[in-house]
Backbone as CSV, one residue per row, in Angstrom:
resi,resn,N_x,N_y,N_z,CA_x,CA_y,CA_z,C_x,C_y,C_z
1,UNK,47.009,11.766,50.417,45.514,11.380,50.493,45.342,10.529,51.748
2,UNK,44.610,11.014,52.661,44.211,10.155,53.825,42.747,9.817,53.739
3,UNK,42.442,8.570,54.029,41.052,8.150,53.990,40.516,7.809,55.460
4,UNK,39.363,8.310,55.709,38.658,7.888,56.994,37.235,7.539,56.669
5,UNK,36.678,6.615,57.469,35.312,6.281,57.300,34.528,7.168,58.341
6,UNK,33.628,7.892,57.891,32.846,8.937,58.700,31.981,8.091,59.697
7,UNK,32.016,8.590,60.927,31.112,8.021,61.937,29.771,8.809,61.917
8,UNK,28.722,8.147,61.369,27.573,8.818,61.178,26.434,7.901,61.620
9,UNK,25.972,8.007,62.815,24.976,7.041,63.351,23.624,7.167,62.635
10,UNK,23.328,8.310,62.057,22.078,8.517,61.309,22.069,7.895,59.959
11,UNK,23.259,7.479,59.446,23.377,6.745,58.180,23.318,5.221,58.423
12,UNK,22.216,4.703,58.039,21.987,3.219,58.353,22.005,2.296,57.065
13,UNK,21.612,2.888,55.993,21.516,2.137,54.720,22.879,2.207,54.034
14,UNK,23.419,3.403,53.876,24.666,3.640,53.156,25.859,3.732,54.116
15,UNK,26.921,4.277,53.610,28.147,4.544,54.421,28.952,5.645,53.714
16,UNK,29.773,6.364,54.440,30.514,7.504,53.947,31.986,7.242,54.112
17,UNK,32.774,7.383,53.064,34.247,7.442,53.215,34.747,8.882,52.835
18,UNK,35.703,9.346,53.497,36.174,10.735,53.277,37.638,10.647,52.939
19,UNK,38.034,11.262,51.931,39.467,11.376,51.433,39.893,12.770,51.526
20,UNK,40.940,13.020,52.292,41.490,14.344,52.543,42.731,14.661,51.650
21,UNK,42.543,15.527,50.705,43.665,15.868,49.786,44.288,17.142,50.226
22,UNK,44.090,17.709,51.400,44.758,18.921,51.863,43.954,20.120,51.476
23,UNK,43.858,20.465,50.175,43.167,21.588,49.766,41.641,21.397,49.638
24,UNK,41.230,20.131,49.628,39.737,19.877,49.676,39.614,18.471,50.199
25,UNK,38.385,18.135,50.566,37.952,16.775,51.018,36.910,16.280,50.017
26,UNK,37.040,14.989,49.825,36.104,14.248,48.827,35.403,13.150,49.664
27,UNK,34.061,13.491,49.784,33.203,12.570,50.555,32.491,11.656,49.559
28,UNK,32.595,10.361,49.857,31.927,9.319,48.972,30.710,8.672,49.745
29,UNK,29.571,8.885,49.288,28.347,8.239,49.943,28.045,7.001,49.128
30,UNK,28.219,5.829,49.726,27.891,4.607,49.028,26.481,4.171,49.501
31,UNK,25.517,4.339,48.654,24.105,4.266,48.956,23.612,2.845,49.371
32,UNK,24.272,1.797,48.762,23.791,0.453,48.938,22.304,0.285,48.627
33,UNK,21.867,1.099,47.737,20.468,0.917,47.216,20.423,0.009,46.065
34,UNK,19.191,-0.227,45.507,19.002,-1.241,44.543,19.882,-1.079,43.288
35,UNK,20.224,0.232,43.000,20.989,0.575,41.875,22.561,0.493,42.158
36,UNK,22.832,0.377,43.439,24.237,0.465,43.802,24.895,1.755,43.377
37,UNK,24.166,2.825,43.561,24.592,4.137,43.158,25.525,4.745,44.219
38,UNK,26.367,5.612,43.748,27.352,6.372,44.668,27.109,7.872,44.452
39,UNK,27.173,8.587,45.495,26.996,10.121,45.404,28.246,10.678,46.090
40,UNK,28.494,12.001,45.843,29.756,12.604,46.212,29.504,14.052,46.813
41,UNK,30.323,14.406,47.711,30.429,15.815,48.178,31.859,16.243,48.074
42,UNK,32.121,17.384,47.467,33.408,18.001,47.415,33.412,19.143,48.391
43,UNK,34.306,19.088,49.292,34.275,20.091,50.412,35.503,20.994,50.208
44,UNK,35.290,22.304,49.873,36.282,23.222,49.790,36.361,23.932,51.099
45,UNK,37.218,25.023,51.227,37.514,25.680,52.430,36.178,26.285,53.023
46,UNK,35.333,26.868,52.090,34.204,27.678,52.624,32.921,27.172,52.033
47,UNK,32.838,26.180,51.129,31.614,25.796,50.535,31.752,24.279,50.043
48,UNK,30.539,23.812,49.568,30.480,22.415,49.232,29.993,22.315,47.744
49,UNK,30.273,21.169,47.120,29.741,20.848,45.803,29.138,19.363,45.969
50,UNK,27.937,19.202,45.425,27.399,17.895,45.463,27.459,17.360,44.031
51,UNK,27.525,16.024,43.881,27.688,15.391,42.550,26.953,14.112,42.612
52,UNK,26.014,13.892,41.642,25.366,12.595,41.514,24.592,12.300,42.765
53,UNK,23.573,13.164,43.213,22.851,12.917,44.419,21.970,11.699,44.293
54,UNK,21.596,11.057,45.389,20.785,9.832,45.448,19.441,9.992,44.795
55,UNK,18.943,8.868,44.401,17.605,8.806,43.689,16.489,8.370,44.602
56,UNK,16.805,7.688,45.662,15.748,7.065,46.424,15.593,7.924,47.806
57,UNK,14.394,7.973,48.222,14.080,8.905,49.308,14.877,8.602,50.614
58,UNK,15.020,7.288,50.986,15.774,6.927,52.187,17.139,7.407,52.075
59,UNK,17.748,7.325,50.875,19.179,7.690,50.734,19.334,9.204,50.621
60,UNK,18.322,9.763,50.054,18.316,11.330,49.997,18.270,11.869,51.397
61,UNK,17.389,11.344,52.226,17.377,11.778,53.640,18.723,11.650,54.372
62,UNK,19.395,10.465,54.157,20.748,10.290,54.776,21.788,11.267,54.239
63,UNK,21.777,11.340,52.905,22.800,12.189,52.249,22.596,13.626,52.605
64,UNK,21.313,14.081,52.587,21.031,15.517,53.015,21.424,15.829,54.491
65,UNK,21.094,14.868,55.367,21.478,14.996,56.739,23.052,15.138,56.911
66,UNK,23.727,14.301,56.217,25.204,14.350,56.213,25.714,15.745,55.675
67,UNK,25.171,16.116,54.461,25.485,17.287,53.823,25.330,18.527,54.811
68,UNK,24.245,18.616,55.517,24.032,19.691,56.486,25.017,19.657,57.639
69,UNK,25.383,18.455,58.015,26.294,18.274,59.192,27.619,18.880,58.881
70,UNK,28.003,19.098,57.659,29.341,19.741,57.317,29.323,21.107,57.535
71,UNK,28.146,21.832,57.654,28.092,23.196,58.105,28.577,24.267,57.167
72,UNK,28.508,23.936,55.905,28.884,24.899,54.789,27.847,24.960,53.796
73,UNK,27.731,26.159,53.061,26.749,26.242,51.988,27.093,25.473,50.763
74,UNK,26.097,25.105,50.037,26.380,24.318,48.797,26.442,25.301,47.645
75,UNK,27.654,25.324,47.020,27.866,26.235,45.879,27.269,25.823,44.601
76,UNK,27.387,24.446,44.315,26.841,23.867,43.040,26.348,22.427,43.262
77,UNK,25.377,22.045,42.487,24.961,20.610,42.354,25.322,20.207,40.943
78,UNK,26.272,19.220,40.818,26.582,18.681,39.535,25.829,17.384,39.204
79,UNK,25.191,17.330,38.125,24.451,16.191,37.694,25.194,15.778,36.414
80,UNK,25.822,14.588,36.361,26.625,14.128,35.261,25.850,13.027,34.558
81,UNK,25.957,11.793,35.139,25.270,10.659,34.484,23.962,10.346,35.121
82,UNK,23.751,10.809,36.391,22.658,10.297,37.181,21.749,11.532,37.696
83,UNK,20.511,11.496,37.287,19.567,12.435,37.981,19.308,11.857,39.320
84,UNK,19.000,12.792,40.241,18.719,12.411,41.688,17.912,13.432,42.442
85,UNK,18.156,13.505,43.743,17.333,14.309,44.603,17.756,15.741,44.736
86,UNK,17.962,16.404,43.548,18.308,17.807,43.638,17.113,18.712,43.675
87,UNK,15.903,18.234,43.512,14.724,19.004,43.621,14.676,20.160,42.680
88,UNK,14.424,21.381,43.179,14.267,22.595,42.306,15.628,23.385,42.345
89,UNK,16.648,22.823,42.937,17.994,23.557,42.942,18.583,23.626,41.575
90,UNK,19.243,24.710,41.168,19.888,24.761,39.910,21.014,23.734,39.871
91,UNK,21.258,23.197,38.639,22.265,22.132,38.543,23.217,22.531,37.334
92,UNK,24.426,21.887,37.467,25.444,22.024,36.391,25.585,20.673,35.742
93,UNK,25.761,20.620,34.385,25.989,19.395,33.753,26.782,19.629,32.406
94,UNK,27.279,18.645,31.855,28.044,18.732,30.512,27.123,19.158,29.466
95,UNK,27.689,19.807,28.433,26.892,20.268,27.288,26.262,19.142,26.606
96,UNK,24.920,19.319,26.332,24.046,18.252,25.633,23.452,17.174,26.509
97,UNK,23.902,17.139,27.800,23.264,16.130,28.632,21.904,16.383,29.119
98,UNK,21.605,17.761,29.214,20.213,18.063,29.711,19.178,17.649,28.738
99,UNK,19.391,17.888,27.464,18.574,17.488,26.332,18.450,15.906,26.318
100,UNK,19.581,15.285,26.424,19.610,13.767,26.364,18.810,13.237,27.524
101,UNK,18.860,13.823,28.682,18.117,13.277,29.856,16.641,13.323,29.694
102,UNK,16.195,14.311,28.911,14.710,14.582,28.846,14.068,14.161,27.594
103,UNK,14.703,13.256,26.850,14.066,12.641,25.655,14.649,11.217,25.386
104,UNK,13.897,10.561,24.624,14.391,9.209,24.210,14.642,8.206,25.210
105,UNK,15.720,7.464,25.087,16.027,6.353,25.993,16.211,6.658,27.474
106,UNK,16.871,7.827,27.690,17.135,8.142,29.125,15.810,8.522,29.822
107,UNK,15.009,9.363,29.147,13.710,9.723,29.762,12.745,8.490,29.927
108,UNK,12.878,7.552,29.026,12.080,6.383,29.118,12.547,5.527,30.299
109,UNK,13.977,5.420,30.494,14.504,4.741,31.595,14.092,5.332,32.947
110,UNK,14.065,6.643,33.037,13.707,7.323,34.283,12.130,7.056,34.637
111,UNK,11.369,7.158,33.580,9.928,6.866,33.757,9.693,5.458,34.162
112,UNK,10.461,4.576,33.532,10.404,3.162,33.944,10.720,2.887,35.365
113,UNK,11.802,3.616,35.872,12.111,3.611,37.322,10.997,4.099,38.180
114,UNK,10.262,5.087,37.791,9.182,5.671,38.487,8.095,4.626,38.571
115,UNK,7.852,3.923,37.598,6.770,2.842,37.556,7.251,1.726,38.498
116,UNK,8.467,1.337,38.446,8.967,0.226,39.073,9.174,0.346,40.583
117,UNK,9.616,1.650,40.977,9.912,1.845,42.393,8.904,2.762,43.115
118,UNK,8.040,3.389,42.415,6.995,4.165,43.061,7.342,5.191,43.994
119,UNK,6.768,5.157,45.115,6.932,6.227,46.074,8.286,6.213,46.806
120,UNK,9.004,5.172,46.619,10.384,5.094,47.279,11.437,5.983,46.572
121,UNK,11.033,6.394,45.374,11.951,7.280,44.497,11.553,8.735,44.669
122,UNK,12.460,9.558,44.590,12.139,11.066,44.691,11.533,11.524,43.394
123,UNK,10.875,12.698,43.391,10.390,13.227,42.121,11.559,13.645,41.335
124,UNK,11.473,13.670,40.045,12.538,14.091,39.111,12.786,15.497,39.362
125,UNK,14.119,15.885,39.154,14.473,17.347,39.324,13.789,18.298,38.403
126,UNK,13.577,19.507,38.927,12.990,20.574,38.145,13.784,21.757,38.094
127,UNK,15.039,21.827,38.700,15.809,23.049,38.662,16.467,23.383,37.310
128,UNK,16.770,24.637,37.198,17.406,25.134,36.021,18.790,24.500,35.786
129,UNK,19.063,24.082,34.602,20.394,23.454,34.280,21.315,24.447,33.474
130,UNK,22.523,24.573,33.942,23.587,25.347,33.281,24.533,24.174,32.744
131,UNK,25.000,24.391,31.467,25.891,23.382,30.833,27.240,24.014,30.677
132,UNK,28.222,23.016,30.825,29.587,23.213,30.738,30.265,22.676,29.433
133,UNK,31.001,23.372,28.759,31.666,22.859,27.582,32.719,21.816,27.823
134,UNK,32.862,20.848,27.095,33.901,19.816,27.181,35.243,20.570,27.016
135,UNK,36.198,20.148,27.852,37.499,20.695,27.835,37.701,21.959,28.650
136,UNK,36.718,22.389,29.236,36.750,23.583,30.103,36.952,23.247,31.510
137,UNK,37.563,24.115,32.357,37.789,23.930,33.781,36.893,25.002,34.499
138,UNK,36.152,24.548,35.351,35.306,25.465,36.188,35.773,25.363,37.650
139,UNK,35.646,26.402,38.369,36.148,26.308,39.785,34.839,26.585,40.658
140,UNK,34.565,25.604,41.520,33.410,25.510,42.422,33.960,25.358,43.768
141,UNK,33.576,26.136,44.736,33.969,25.986,46.090,35.533,26.051,46.225
142,UNK,36.185,26.715,45.293,37.664,26.829,45.373,38.285,25.682,44.710
143,UNK,37.608,24.694,44.177,38.261,23.562,43.630,37.991,23.441,42.089
144,UNK,39.041,23.119,41.301,38.890,23.032,39.825,38.222,21.762,39.496
145,UNK,37.296,21.875,38.500,36.606,20.712,37.921,36.774,20.756,36.338
146,UNK,37.528,19.905,35.834,37.784,19.806,34.393,36.814,18.787,33.836
147,UNK,36.017,19.291,32.850,34.985,18.493,32.258,35.551,17.990,30.908
148,UNK,35.614,16.599,30.775,36.212,15.933,29.518,35.293,14.941,29.014
149,UNK,35.452,14.781,27.703,34.564,13.739,27.073,34.795,12.402,27.654
150,UNK,33.728,11.609,27.869,33.936,10.304,28.538,33.935,9.205,27.535
151,UNK,33.650,8.081,27.950,33.632,6.759,27.145,32.573,6.994,25.974
152,UNK,33.085,6.843,24.844,32.270,7.289,23.615,31.004,6.501,23.433
153,UNK,30.930,5.294,24.065,29.726,4.408,23.923,28.755,4.596,25.045
154,UNK,29.055,5.502,26.050,28.243,5.730,27.285,27.361,6.964,27.012
155,UNK,26.598,7.377,28.011,25.827,8.602,27.954,26.753,9.716,27.511
156,UNK,26.183,10.780,26.843,27.061,11.953,26.499,27.320,12.892,27.686
157,UNK,27.757,12.354,28.772,28.023,13.170,29.965,29.571,13.417,29.882
158,UNK,30.150,13.630,31.066,31.566,14.000,31.106,32.372,13.053,32.126
159,UNK,33.578,12.772,31.829,34.522,12.455,32.878,35.034,13.744,33.459
160,UNK,35.146,13.753,34.752,35.517,14.997,35.439,36.760,14.778,36.267
161,UNK,37.799,15.596,36.035,39.002,15.660,36.934,38.791,16.705,37.949
162,UNK,38.803,16.306,39.177,38.461,17.150,40.335,39.711,17.383,41.096
163,UNK,40.103,18.711,41.254,41.175,19.072,42.058,42.522,18.462,41.583
164,UNK,42.564,18.077,40.310,43.801,17.377,39.792,44.144,16.169,40.558
165,UNK,43.230,15.566,41.355,43.464,14.525,42.211,42.530,13.344,42.109
166,UNK,41.281,13.665,41.687,40.188,12.632,41.621,39.661,12.572,40.208
167,UNK,39.555,11.387,39.630,38.941,11.230,38.312,37.599,10.493,38.493
168,UNK,36.555,11.210,38.016,35.193,10.650,38.031,34.662,10.267,36.659
169,UNK,34.152,9.032,36.503,33.511,8.654,35.384,32.238,7.806,35.803
170,UNK,31.457,7.317,34.840,30.230,6.590,35.136,30.467,5.469,36.004
171,UNK,31.480,4.620,35.667,31.671,3.298,36.248,33.117,3.374,36.916
172,UNK,33.236,3.144,38.163,34.525,3.123,38.863,35.233,1.852,38.343
173,UNK,36.574,1.944,38.202,37.299,0.752,37.698,37.599,-0.287,38.789
174,UNK,36.621,-0.977,39.242,36.635,-1.913,40.376,37.202,-3.189,39.969
175,UNK,37.789,-3.998,40.861,38.292,-5.260,40.561,37.216,-6.290,40.564
176,UNK,36.621,-6.392,39.391,35.580,-7.358,39.185,35.217,-7.423,37.743
177,UNK,34.627,-8.528,37.247,34.076,-8.575,35.904,32.988,-7.549,35.706
178,UNK,33.009,-6.802,34.621,32.120,-5.764,34.388,30.632,-6.169,34.126
179,UNK,29.731,-5.306,34.374,28.298,-5.542,34.095,28.122,-5.392,32.556
180,UNK,27.120,-6.045,32.003,26.717,-5.826,30.596,26.041,-4.454,30.381
181,UNK,25.717,-3.802,31.538,25.228,-2.414,31.427,26.417,-1.408,31.143
182,UNK,27.576,-1.794,31.576,28.793,-0.969,31.156,29.368,-1.417,29.812
183,UNK,29.594,-2.667,29.599,30.197,-3.213,28.380,29.224,-4.091,27.688
184,UNK,28.832,-3.564,26.486,27.802,-4.339,25.732,28.322,-4.544,24.298
185,UNK,29.441,-4.199,23.996,30.063,-4.495,22.587,31.467,-4.361,22.651
186,UNK,32.214,-4.887,21.583,33.648,-4.668,21.501,34.051,-3.186,21.367
187,UNK,33.183,-2.366,20.693,33.433,-0.933,20.701,33.456,-0.300,22.119
188,UNK,32.662,-0.843,22.985,32.580,-0.331,24.371,33.950,-0.756,25.174
189,UNK,34.511,-1.912,24.814,35.808,-2.188,25.415,36.844,-1.221,24.939
190,UNK,36.892,-1.010,23.676,37.926,-0.093,23.189,37.825,1.289,23.690
191,UNK,36.534,1.747,23.719,36.271,3.090,24.272,36.648,3.247,25.788
192,UNK,36.411,2.229,26.542,36.783,2.153,27.968,38.230,2.081,28.155
193,UNK,38.967,1.419,27.378,40.456,1.433,27.346,40.988,2.813,27.200
194,UNK,40.403,3.515,26.173,40.901,4.863,25.837,40.539,5.789,27.099
195,UNK,39.438,5.648,27.699,39.092,6.523,28.812,39.957,6.258,30.088
196,UNK,40.302,4.982,30.368,41.112,4.652,31.455,42.587,5.067,31.194
197,UNK,43.035,5.005,29.980,44.324,5.384,29.615,44.507,6.843,29.865
198,UNK,43.465,7.617,29.436,43.473,9.015,29.726,43.483,9.373,31.166
199,UNK,42.616,8.680,31.875,42.630,8.912,33.364,43.864,8.683,34.056
200,UNK,44.597,7.649,33.690,45.843,7.258,34.362,46.937,8.091,33.851
201,UNK,46.772,8.927,32.794,47.770,9.853,32.384,47.803,11.166,33.139
202,UNK,46.663,11.380,33.984,46.589,12.535,34.811,47.396,12.354,36.100
203,UNK,47.231,13.308,37.050,47.825,13.218,38.405,46.912,12.625,39.357
204,UNK,45.707,12.069,38.955,44.681,11.557,39.802,45.285,10.353,40.578
205,UNK,44.880,10.295,41.890,45.300,9.121,42.659,44.048,8.424,43.120
206,UNK,42.876,8.977,42.994,41.619,8.335,43.348,40.675,8.295,42.081
207,UNK,40.075,7.150,41.861,39.240,6.923,40.642,37.878,6.473,41.085
208,UNK,36.835,7.242,40.685,35.498,6.897,41.279,34.439,6.904,40.124
209,UNK,33.286,6.354,40.492,32.206,6.320,39.504,30.843,6.278,40.208
210,UNK,29.836,6.607,39.539,28.446,6.618,40.032,28.001,5.119,40.410
211,UNK,28.789,4.208,39.876,28.668,2.872,40.293,30.029,2.353,40.695
212,UNK,30.206,1.759,41.881,31.472,1.215,42.267,32.262,1.975,43.267
213,UNK,31.752,3.185,43.660,32.462,3.954,44.728,33.776,4.535,44.238
214,UNK,34.823,4.325,45.047,36.151,4.924,44.798,37.214,3.873,44.953
215,UNK,38.232,3.952,44.082,39.345,2.956,44.189,40.714,3.724,43.980
216,UNK,41.748,3.112,44.306,43.053,3.680,44.248,43.602,3.444,42.788
217,UNK,44.860,4.076,42.561,45.391,4.025,41.240,45.886,2.614,40.786
218,UNK,46.331,1.812,41.743,46.752,0.465,41.510,45.516,-0.382,40.943
219,UNK,44.309,-0.134,41.512,43.136,-0.847,41.120,42.725,-0.428,39.663
220,UNK,42.815,0.919,39.494,42.466,1.420,38.079,43.413,0.891,37.091
221,UNK,44.774,0.733,37.434,45.798,0.109,36.518,45.327,-1.368,36.220
222,UNK,44.986,-2.077,37.327,44.444,-3.481,37.070,43.290,-3.523,36.107
223,UNK,42.370,-2.621,36.231,41.115,-2.707,35.397,41.524,-2.370,34.052
224,UNK,42.478,-1.375,33.729,42.933,-1.187,32.366,43.517,-2.448,31.804
225,UNK,44.443,-3.120,32.569,45.076,-4.430,32.087,43.957,-5.400,31.788
226,UNK,42.897,-5.469,32.667,41.840,-6.453,32.422,41.179,-6.136,31.080
227,UNK,40.829,-4.939,30.768,40.162,-4.685,29.480,41.102,-4.824,28.315
228,UNK,42.392,-4.721,28.507,43.321,-4.943,27.418,43.496,-6.414,27.183
229,UNK,43.335,-7.229,28.185,43.261,-8.665,28.075,41.916,-9.093,27.462
230,UNK,40.877,-8.475,27.904,39.486,-8.854,27.493,39.283,-8.638,26.012
231,UNK,39.898,-7.580,25.450,39.717,-7.210,24.045,40.119,-8.383,23.057
232,UNK,41.229,-8.886,23.107,41.596,-9.972,22.224,40.801,-11.234,22.588
233,UNK,40.524,-11.582,23.777,39.738,-12.738,24.109,38.412,-12.734,23.469
234,UNK,37.757,-11.499,23.341,36.486,-11.505,22.717,36.606,-11.809,21.169
235,UNK,37.762,-11.267,20.549,37.946,-11.560,19.176,38.325,-13.048,18.853
236,UNK,39.141,-13.567,19.801,39.623,-14.994,19.590,38.471,-16.042,19.786
237,UNK,37.566,-15.799,20.686,36.556,-16.734,20.987,35.232,-16.405,20.178
238,UNK,34.645,-17.416,19.657,33.522,-17.236,18.784,32.181,-17.474,19.434
239,UNK,32.127,-17.887,20.647,30.828,-18.109,21.354,30.941,-17.563,22.755
240,UNK,29.782,-17.193,23.331,29.667,-16.819,24.649,30.354,-17.796,25.609
241,UNK,30.088,-19.050,25.425,30.604,-20.113,26.331,32.124,-20.124,26.363
242,UNK,32.724,-20.161,25.123,34.188,-20.225,25.173,34.823,-18.887,25.759
243,UNK,34.157,-17.820,25.443,34.671,-16.599,25.996,34.674,-16.647,27.564
244,UNK,33.576,-17.057,28.188,33.466,-17.146,29.571,34.536,-18.094,30.197
245,UNK,34.695,-19.194,29.538,35.838,-20.074,29.950,37.148,-19.380,29.932
246,UNK,37.432,-18.617,28.872,38.714,-17.980,28.689,38.985,-16.922,29.695
247,UNK,37.990,-16.088,29.942,38.241,-14.993,30.832,38.279,-15.462,32.307
248,UNK,37.624,-16.543,32.570,37.746,-17.098,33.992,39.084,-17.710,34.119
249,UNK,39.641,-18.306,33.120,41.005,-18.891,33.223,42.028,-17.754,33.371
250,UNK,41.732,-16.711,32.701,42.656,-15.515,32.831,42.579,-14.862,34.136
251,UNK,41.436,-14.815,34.678,41.251,-14.139,36.142,40.499,-15.122,36.968
252,UNK,41.027,-16.192,37.504,40.393,-17.092,38.383,40.102,-16.361,39.698
253,UNK,38.851,-16.604,40.211,38.438,-16.090,41.481,38.235,-14.589,41.513
254,UNK,38.207,-13.913,40.345,37.765,-12.545,40.312,36.420,-12.304,40.599
255,UNK,36.037,-11.365,41.430,34.648,-11.097,41.738,33.900,-10.758,40.492
256,UNK,32.514,-11.029,40.618,31.636,-10.612,39.561,31.400,-11.713,38.490
257,UNK,31.679,-12.940,38.868,31.513,-14.037,37.921,29.961,-14.161,37.496
258,UNK,29.054,-13.738,38.401,27.660,-13.700,38.050,27.275,-12.706,36.952
259,UNK,28.213,-11.777,36.625,27.998,-10.867,35.489,28.281,-11.497,34.189
260,UNK,29.012,-12.664,34.144,29.558,-13.065,32.915,28.543,-13.585,31.850
261,UNK,27.466,-14.152,32.267,26.476,-14.734,31.307,25.795,-13.558,30.588
262,UNK,25.349,-12.610,31.272,24.731,-11.414,30.664,25.830,-10.622,29.809
263,UNK,27.013,-10.482,30.330,27.983,-9.863,29.624,28.345,-10.472,28.251
264,UNK,28.624,-11.763,28.284,28.845,-12.504,27.074,27.703,-12.572,26.105
265,UNK,26.564,-12.610,26.663,25.393,-12.501,25.700,25.282,-11.243,24.989
266,UNK,25.640,-10.138,25.623,25.671,-8.818,25.052,26.822,-8.718,23.979
267,UNK,27.932,-9.258,24.318,29.080,-9.130,23.383,28.999,-9.972,22.101
268,UNK,28.147,-11.052,22.186,28.100,-12.001,21.082,26.698,-12.017,20.449
269,UNK,25.893,-10.928,20.667,24.531,-10.931,20.127,24.609,-10.677,18.662
C-alpha cells in the first residue's frame, strides 16, 4: 500500500489522500466540513465507485470535480451510513437501511440538518436504492465489496471490506477519545470491541470511517486496546468525574480530551 496526497488546486476546503493497493486505488476525501465527514472513491481498472458522498454544496463541488478528473465512469454510488450529494443517481445500500433513513430518528436528523444549514446543504437524494444482503460480496468496478453487519448499537448499515484490503465502518478507529455520538453506553463499548476485533481478523491494512478518515492497522490495534481498557474503567468508576480522571490517567495527552465531559455524561446517565 502506497499513500500519496493528491495535488488538487481546485480543492480548497478539503484534501484528498490516495492509497494504491495495486489492483485498485482508494481515494479519501476529507471534507473538513462542520460534520467532519469523509467521502471515498474506489478506482478500479476501468470504472469508479463512490461511497458516502459529501452533504454540503461546497464539498460536493470539490468532490465531483475530483471525481471527473479521474476520467472513468462511475459504476456505483454506495450510501452506507451517510446520505449525501448523489442527487437522482441510483444508489446501493445495506438491507434495511433505506427504510431506516426515511423514517423516525434518521429522517428527523436529516430534516434538522436542513433547517440548521439551509442552502449550504444539498437536496436530499431521490435516486432509486438497491439493497445488498449482509454477508454477501458484490463486485463493483472489478473490486469486491463484502457487506457485513456493523456495530450493533449503531445505524443498521454495514461494515464493508473492500478489496480484502480496506475496512470501512461508521467511525474510523483514530487515536483520540471517542465522541458521545459514537459511544453512548457500555453496550456500545462492547459492540465496538466486537466490530474492531472482526476488522482486525481480516487482511485489511487500512481502516476508515465516515468520520475520522483513514488509519493504519497499528492505529486500529491501539483503538481496540483503548476500548478494552475503557470497558472496565466504566464499570469500576461510579461517577462521570472519577471516570474522566481514570481514563486521562490511563491515556495522558491523548487527543480528544474535550470529548470526555459529554462522553462521560452519556455513559453515566
